[in-house]
C-alpha positions, 0 to 999 in steps of 0.5 A, a space after each residue: 346246432 345243439 342236441 340233447 340225447 337222453 340227458 338226465 341230471 341227478 343231484 347228490 341227494 338223489 333228486 332228479 333235476 332233468 329226466 331223460 331230456 331229448 330235443 334239438 335246437 336248429 342253427 339260427 333258432 331261438 328256443 325259449 325254455 319256460 316253466 316254474 321255478 325248480 323245473 330244471 330249465 336253468 340246469 338244462 342251460 348250464 349243462 350246455 356250457 358244462 357249468 353242470 355235468 349231466 349224470 347220463 346222456 350226452 349233449 352235442 354242439 355242432 355234432 361234437 360231444 361237449 364232454 370230450 373237450 376242454 370245458 374252458 375252451 367250450 365256454 369261450 365259444 358260447 355267449 352267456 347272459 344272466 339276469 344280474 349281468 355280472 359285469 366287472 365293476 372296476 372295468 370300463 364298459 368297453 373293457 367289460 365288452 372286450 373280456 372274451 376277446 382279451 382271454 382269447 388273445 386278441 390284440 388290444 386294439 382289435 378287441 376294443 374295436 370289436 367291443 365298440 362295434 358291438 356296443 353300437 349294435 346294442 344301441 349304446 354309443 361307445 363314445 358316450 358309454 365306453 369309458 363309463 363304469 357299470 355303476 354309472 349305467 341304468 339297469 337296462 344299459 347294463 343288460 345291453 352291455 351284457 349282451 354285447 359282451 356275450 357276442 364279442 367273440 362272435 360265438 355261434 351259440 348264445 345262452 340267456 338265463 332270465 336276462 331281462 327279469 331284473 328290469 321294469 316292464 317298460 324297459 323289459 319290453 324295449 330290451 325284448 324289441 332290441 333283442 329281436 332286432 339284434 337277432 335278425 342281424 346276427 342270427 345266433 342259435 339261442 337258448 333263452 330261459 324265462 318263467 314268463 310265458 308271454 316273453 317265451 311266446 314273443 321271443 321264441 321260434 319254438 318253446 319248451 314248456 317244462 313240467 318237473 324235470 321234463 318237457 311237456 310240450 316242444 312246439 311253435 308258440 302258436 301251437 303251444 297257445 292254440 293246442 296245448 298238449 297236456 292239461 298241465 300246459 293248458 294250465 300253465 299258459 293260462 285261460 287267456 291264451 287266446 289273448 296271448 296268441 295275438 302277440 304271435 299272430 302277424 297281420 297278413 294281406 288276406 286279413 285286410 279289408 279294402 275300403 273306398 280310396 281317394 287321393 289328395 288331389 281329387 276334386 271334392 265333387 268327384 270324391 263325394 260322388 264316389 263315397 255316395 256311390 259306395 254308400 261309405 261314411 269315410 275313405 282312406 286318403 293316399 298321395 299320388 304314389 299310393 302312400 298312406 296320408 290319412 282319411 276323410 269323412 263323407 260329410 266333410 266333403 259333401 257338406 253344403 257349399 263345400 264343392 270347391 277344392 280338393 280332398 287335401 283341404 279336408 283330409 285328416 292325418 292318420 295316426 292309427 296304422 301299422 306295417 304288414 307283419 305287425 302282430 294282432 296284439 299291436 293292432 288291437 293296442 293301436 285301436 284302443 290307443 287311438 279309439 279307432 274303429 279300424 287301422 290302416 296297414 301299409 307295406 313297410 318295404 315299399 315306402 308305406 304303400 297302402 294295402 288295406 285296413 284291419 277292423 275289430 271284426 277282421 282282427 277276430 277273423 284273422 285270429 280264428 284263421 290262425 287257430 284253424 290253420 294250426 289245427 289243420 296244418 294249412 295256410 291261413 288263407 285256406 281256412 274256412 271260418 264256418 268250420 272253425 270253432 271260436 274257442 281257444 
């Protein structure tokens, strides 16, 4: 969708901002541009909508050289979100969101209906927020309006320049989650500028790590974290890149252990016998549809005089659980939050059908398999942990 071909940008004083840049962004892909201040990432983005013109080389959008058309028409085909949002303070949220459709000549009713639809999509009720002014919104709400405005005319490309950098960490994480949810629905081609490597690896399908005007590595997040291409990239992503990698490594079925399982309506003597036979101290408790209910300790069902009744009478609810596909970082955080020695994993697409459990040991093995799979170009399930270094 976007292709840079040997693009260079030099300022009037002879300083080179971007030097012989060549890369491609596929349709529907998020590419994050990450690097220190002054490395050329924002200049790269601004050349896509011709807020800056390249000194040499060319940029193609959907196969067309952008230099050959009207820059104003080009900008109306590209959504643009910046850190300070840039909403018009004298216009309502609904009218701000409808700005580009109005410029394109849409009828007022159609433009406002589209704006209301987009506000709902970004989690703002148009009936509540539509008639408010930007000054009446929180920073996070203004950023949501900025994203809605950028999407209002349904552009194929979205440019985002540090869009979440001006909000506090809690709001920032929430906005990142909402952006990923939104992208799963609208599937735009996105260039996303950030200075934060954790944000880059969390949001990007691929990452361009900038040095001084050049891309040092252009690769998947797991590859950037697991196999930095240069000493510069290794230094930039940090010595704790193994921990950062947790956030981009999903839980897979092959990572799970299968503990003893009992059901809510199992008689206590039968459940106790099963745990004794398997020499287990606890079991996962499921309902009659194999959905996760909780857990039960062996001593709770085998204590003297406790033979009557069913597992339901002794089971405890399970708070430490996640759906398959959640990140290993989420798993580790959940273990710490609940002081749990393991977490249950369910199939969210099958009404929370229980799949297995993840322990600290199996979490570590999953991370090592992920690193080994990237190094070997194979699937995680095919990795022999005996051949994988624990470093990285």
